[in-house]
C-alpha positions in Angstrom: -131.7 -144.1 -149.1 -130.5 -147.4 -147.5 -127.3 -148.6 -149.0 -127.1 -151.9 -150.9 -124.9 -154.4 -149.1 -122.3 -155.7 -151.6 -119.7 -158.3 -150.9 -116.7 -158.5 -153.2 -115.0 -161.8 -153.4 -111.4 -162.0 -154.5 -108.4 -164.3 -154.6 -109.4 -167.9 -155.0 -107.8 -171.2 -155.4 -106.6 -171.0 -159.0 -103.5 -170.0 -161.0 -105.1 -166.6 -161.5 -105.2 -165.8 -157.7 -102.9 -162.8 -158.1 -104.8 -161.4 -161.1 -108.1 -161.7 -159.2 -106.6 -159.6 -156.3 -105.6 -156.8 -158.7 -108.9 -156.9 -160.4 -110.8 -156.7 -157.1 -108.7 -153.8 -155.9 -109.6 -151.9 -159.1 -113.3 -152.7 -158.7 -113.3 -151.7 -155.1 -111.5 -148.4 -155.8 -114.2 -147.5 -158.3 -117.4 -148.5 -156.5 -119.9 -145.9 -155.6 -119.5 -145.7 -151.8 -122.6 -143.4 -151.6 -124.8 -146.2 -152.9 -123.1 -149.4 -151.7 -122.2 -150.7 -148.3 -119.1 -152.7 -149.3 -117.6 -155.7 -147.6 -114.5 -157.6 -148.7 -113.9 -161.3 -148.5 -110.6 -162.8 -149.7 -110.2 -166.5 -150.5 -106.7 -167.7 -149.8 -104.8 -170.1 -152.0 -105.5 -172.8 -149.5 -109.2 -172.1 -149.6 -109.8 -170.1 -146.4 -112.5 -167.4 -146.6 -111.4 -164.3 -144.6 -113.3 -161.1 -144.1 -111.1 -158.2 -144.7 -111.6 -154.7 -143.3 -108.3 -153.1 -144.2 -106.7 -150.8 -146.8 -107.9 -151.6 -150.3 -104.4 -151.0 -151.7 -103.1 -154.0 -149.8 -105.3 -156.4 -151.8 -103.3 -156.3 -155.0 -100.0 -156.8 -153.2 -101.2 -159.7 -151.2 -100.5 -158.0 -147.8 -104.3 -158.1 -147.1 -104.0 -161.7 -145.9 -101.7 -161.0 -143.0 -103.9 -158.0 -141.9 -107.1 -160.2 -142.1 -105.6 -162.8 -139.9 -104.5 -160.3 -137.4 -108.0 -158.9 -137.4 -109.3 -162.3 -136.5 -107.0 -162.5 -133.5 -108.0 -159.0 -132.4 -111.6 -159.8 -132.6 -111.2 -162.8 -130.3 -113.7 -164.9 -132.1 -116.1 -162.3 -133.4 -116.8 -162.4 -137.2 -114.3 -165.3 -137.5 -115.6 -166.5 -140.8 -117.5 -165.3 -143.8 -119.3 -168.6 -143.9 -121.3 -169.2 -140.8 -122.7 -172.6 -139.6 -126.1 -172.2 -141.2 -129.5 -173.8 -140.5 -130.2 -173.5 -144.2 -128.6 -172.6 -147.5 -130.1 -169.1 -147.3 -127.8 -168.3 -144.4 -124.7 -169.7 -146.1 -123.4 -166.3 -147.4 -123.7 -164.0 -144.4 -122.0 -161.9 -141.9 -122.5 -161.5 -138.1 -122.4 -158.3 -136.2 -120.9 -157.6 -132.8 -124.0 -159.2 -131.2 -123.5 -162.3 -133.3 -126.6 -161.5 -135.3 -126.8 -162.4 -139.0 -126.9 -159.1 -141.0 -127.1 -160.7 -144.4 -125.8 -159.8 -147.9 -127.8 -158.2 -150.7 -125.6 -159.1 -153.6 -122.1 -160.7 -154.2 -119.6 -159.6 -156.8 -117.3 -162.6 -157.3 -114.2 -161.0 -158.9 -112.7 -164.5 -159.3 -110.8 -165.7 -162.4 -110.1 -169.3 -163.5 -111.0 -172.7 -161.9 -112.8 -172.6 -158.6 -114.1 -169.1 -159.2 -115.1 -168.6 -162.8 -116.2 -172.1 -163.6 -119.5 -172.3 -161.8 -118.2 -173.5 -158.4 -118.7 -170.3 -156.5 -121.8 -169.6 -158.6 -123.3 -172.8 -157.4 -122.7 -171.8 -153.8 -124.3 -168.4 -154.3 -127.2 -170.0 -156.1 -127.9 -172.4 -153.2 -127.7 -169.5 -150.8 -130.3 -167.6 -152.8 -128.1 -164.5 -153.1 -128.0 -162.4 -156.3 -124.5 -162.3 -157.8 -122.7 -160.5 -160.6 -122.0 -162.5 -163.8 -123.0 -165.7 -165.5 -124.9 -168.6 -163.9 -123.5 -172.1 -163.1 -124.0 -173.6 -166.6 -122.7 -170.6 -168.6 -119.7 -170.2 -166.3 -118.8 -173.9 -166.5 -119.4 -174.1 -170.3 -117.4 -170.9 -170.9 -114.4 -172.2 -168.8 -114.3 -175.4 -170.8 -112.9 -174.4 -174.2 -113.9 -177.7 -175.9 -117.5 -177.5 -174.7 -117.8 -173.8 -175.6 -116.4 -174.6 -179.1 -119.2 -177.2 -179.5 -121.8 -174.6 -178.5 -120.4 -171.9 -180.8 -120.2 -174.3 -183.7 -123.9 -175.1 -183.3 -124.5 -171.3 -183.3 -122.7 -171.0 -186.7 -119.7 -169.0 -185.4 -116.4 -169.6 -187.2 -113.5 -171.0 -185.0 -110.1 -172.5 -185.3 -109.9 -176.3 -185.9 -108.6 -178.4 -183.0 -107.7 -181.8 -181.6 -108.6 -182.9 -178.1 -106.0 -184.8 -176.1 -106.5 -186.2 -172.6 -103.5 -186.1 -170.1 -103.4 -189.9 -170.0 -103.0 -190.1 -173.8 -99.8 -188.0 -174.1 -97.3 -190.7 -173.3 -97.1 -193.3 -176.1 -99.2 -191.3 -178.6 -96.7 -188.7 -179.8 -96.1 -190.1 -183.3 -99.9 -190.3 -183.9 -100.5 -186.8 -182.5 -97.7 -185.3 -184.5 -99.1 -186.9 -187.7 -102.6 -185.7 -186.8 -101.4 -182.1 -186.3 -99.5 -182.2 -189.5 -102.5 -183.4 -191.5 -105.4 -181.6 -189.8 -103.9 -178.4 -188.3 -100.4 -177.6 -189.6 -97.5 -175.9 -187.9 -97.2 -173.8 -185.9 -100.1 -174.7 -183.6 -101.3 -173.7 -180.1 -101.5 -176.1 -177.1 -103.7 -175.0 -174.2 -105.5 -176.5 -171.2 -109.2 -176.9 -171.8 -110.1 -175.4 -168.4 -107.8 -172.4 -167.6 -107.8 -168.7 -168.2 -105.5 -165.8 -169.0 -103.4 -168.0 -171.3 -102.1 -170.0 -168.4 -100.3 -173.1 -169.6 -100.6 -172.0 -173.3 -97.7 -172.6 -175.7 -97.1 -171.8 -179.3 -95.5 -174.9 -180.9 -93.5 -174.3 -184.0 -91.8 -177.7 -184.4 -93.1 -181.2 -184.0 -90.3 -182.1 -181.5 -91.6 -179.4 -179.1 -95.2 -180.8 -179.0 -94.8 -183.2 -176.2 -93.2 -180.6 -173.8 -96.1 -178.2 -174.6 -98.7 -180.9 -173.9 -97.1 -181.8 -170.6 -97.0 -178.2 -169.6 -100.7 -177.8 -170.3 -101.4 -181.0 -168.5 -100.2 -179.4 -165.2 -103.4 -177.3 -165.3 -106.1 -179.7 -166.7 -106.6 -183.3 -167.7 -108.0 -182.2 -171.0 -105.9 -180.3 -173.5 -106.6 -178.8 -176.9 -104.2 -178.6 -179.8 -105.5 -175.7 -181.9 -104.9 -174.4 -185.4 -102.8 -171.3 -185.6 -104.8 -168.4 -187.0 -102.8 -165.7 -188.5 -104.7 -162.5 -187.7 -105.1 -159.4 -185.6 -106.3 -160.0 -182.0 -109.6 -158.3 -181.5 -111.8 -158.1 -178.4 -115.4 -157.1 -177.8 -117.2 -156.6 -174.4 -120.8 -157.7 -173.9 -123.1 -156.3 -171.2 -126.7 -157.3 -170.3 -129.0 -160.3 -169.6 -131.7 -161.3 -172.0 -131.0 -158.4 -174.3 -127.3 -157.8 -174.3 -125.4 -155.1 -176.0 -121.9 -155.1 -177.5 -119.2 -152.5 -177.0 -117.0 -151.0 -179.6 -114.1 -153.3 -180.5 -110.4 -153.1 -179.5 -107.2 -154.6 -180.7 -104.4 -156.1 -178.7 -100.9 -155.8 -180.1 -99.0 -158.2 -177.9 -95.4 -157.5 -176.7 -94.6 -161.2 -176.9 -95.0 -163.8 -179.6 -98.6 -164.1 -178.6 -100.9 -162.6 -175.9 -99.8 -164.9 -173.1 -100.0 -164.5 -169.3 -96.8 -162.4 -169.1 -97.9 -160.1 -171.9 -101.3 -159.6 -170.2 -100.3 -159.0 -166.6 -96.5 -158.9 -166.0 -94.6 -157.2 -168.9 -97.2 -154.4 -169.3 -95.8 -153.6 -172.7 -98.6 -154.9 -174.9 -100.5 -152.1 -176.8 -104.2 -151.7 -176.9 -106.0 -149.8 -179.7 -109.5 -148.7 -178.9 -111.4 -148.5 -181.2 -109.7 -150.9 -183.5 -108.9 -149.6 -187.0 -111.2 -151.9 -188.8 -113.8 -151.5 -191.6 -117.3 -150.9 -190.2 -118.7 -154.2 -191.6 -115.9 -156.1 -189.8 -116.7 -154.3 -186.5 -120.4 -155.1 -187.0 -119.5 -158.8 -187.6 -117.4 -159.0 -184.4 -120.2 -157.4 -182.4 -122.8 -159.7 -183.9 -120.7 -162.8 -183.2 -120.1 -161.6 -179.7 -123.8 -161.3 -178.9 -124.5 -164.6 -180.6 -121.8 -166.3 -178.5 -123.1 -164.7 -175.3 -126.7 -165.8 -176.0 -125.7 -169.3 -177.2 -123.8 -170.0 -173.9 -126.7 -168.5 -171.8 -124.5 -165.8 -170.3 -125.7 -163.0 -168.1 -124.2 -159.8 -166.8 -120.9 -159.7 -168.6 -118.4 -161.4 -170.9 -115.5 -160.5 -173.1 -115.3 -162.3 -176.5 -111.9 -162.6 -178.2 -111.4 -163.0 -182.0 -108.9 -163.1 -184.8 -109.5 -160.9 -187.8 -107.6 -162.3 -190.8 -106.1 -160.4 -193.8 -108.9 -161.7 -196.0 -111.5 -160.2 -193.6 -112.5 -163.5 -192.0 -113.6 -163.2 -188.3 -112.7 -166.2 -186.2 -113.8 -166.6 -182.6 -111.0 -167.5 -180.2 -112.7 -167.7 -176.8 -115.1 -166.2 -174.3 -114.3 -165.0 -170.8 -117.3 -164.9 -168.5 -115.4 -163.0 -165.8 -112.8 -160.9 -167.7 -110.1 -159.1 -165.9 -110.8 -155.8 -164.2 -107.2 -154.6 -163.8 -106.0 -151.1 -164.7 -105.1 -152.5 -168.1 -108.3 -154.5 -168.6 -109.9 -154.4 -172.0 -113.4 -155.0 -170.7 -113.6 -151.7 -168.8 -111.7 -149.8 -171.4 -114.0 -150.9 -174.2 -117.1 -149.8 -172.3 -115.5 -146.5 -171.4 -114.8 -145.9 -175.1 -118.5 -146.9 -175.7 -119.8 -144.2 -173.2 -120.0 -146.1 -169.9 -117.4 -145.0 -167.4 -115.9 -147.6 -165.0 -117.8 -146.7 -161.9 -121.1 -146.6 -163.8 -120.2 -150.0 -165.4 -119.7 -151.6 -161.9 -123.1 -150.2 -160.8 -124.8 -151.5 -164.0 -123.3 -155.0 -163.4 -124.8 -155.0 -159.8 -128.2 -153.9 -161.2 -128.0 -156.7 -163.8 -127.4 -159.2 -161.0 -130.6 -158.1 -159.2 -132.5 -158.2 -162.6 -131.3 -161.7 -163.3 -132.2 -162.9 -159.8 -135.7 -161.5 -160.2 -136.1 -163.1 -163.6 -135.1 -166.5 -162.2 -137.5 -166.1 -159.3 -140.3 -165.4 -161.7 -139.3 -168.5 -163.7 -139.4 -170.7 -160.7 -142.8 -169.3 -159.7 -144.2 -170.2 -163.2 -142.8 -173.7 -162.9 
């Protein structure tokens, strides 16, 4: 049987570049090489797209980039770029063989996290190129990345969430007395400050005292012009994975016990001391509520392929949605793959299923266009 040509994108121009590399290495190490003809393309922090044909283990460390550049020099012009100069958008995402012939790509797996990768940017490129790709479409990706916009969608879907105040970067200076009063009256202390468009808790701060609010806002403003001040919800951190297209299914649920004050970037990817409990020790009706909200959030946003939905479960049994991740981490400590493994889908099978869903979604979209 002819192998399916899969291109894995990794890296990217975001604060989560390093996480993306580690995720991609894990995905590549678990792909079915009997079924897939795998190509690797890394996006550097400066935005270069480089085909990589080296050792997979060098992707996570970052050493891949030097190898890829040397490969370009050795090739003396052959296969210089992943993006060719195309006569049409169909040829945008392509490779050339030794005879300079376009050999095409069947499907792309964009293992990219954060802005310029998970926010609809790359999805737009792939959509224009007419290439199937793993994950959510342009709109769902963009909406899922913007925490304020996704909150509006989830509110309309009737899913409980934390209260919040939106602040623009330009409003921080000169508005602190007003903002402090607003937080005191509407949210209370402590509260969380986070960029509206960022992932992996990048730029997120837990603010316990009013005098620390400005510093937290300025920190978040380094990553986005729109910032959210969010109500602190005292509860257990619960996560659920969703898989599918029009008829998605939810995994069992897991619990994160962070090693830090909250599940920030260091707790997720650097310290490695946070504890995961799968399945979470919760009453069955709470588990079912989390799963129901996860699927409702997935559908409300118009997601496809995959998402991980994060919640707080309070002592009184309330389930409060925290956020959705349309391209969750695939590192060795990733909750998404662990949740599905605990639900009966091993990691390699999960990757294959995601690629199959990419083709399914592509065919559904083609049929929709034909009807129009």
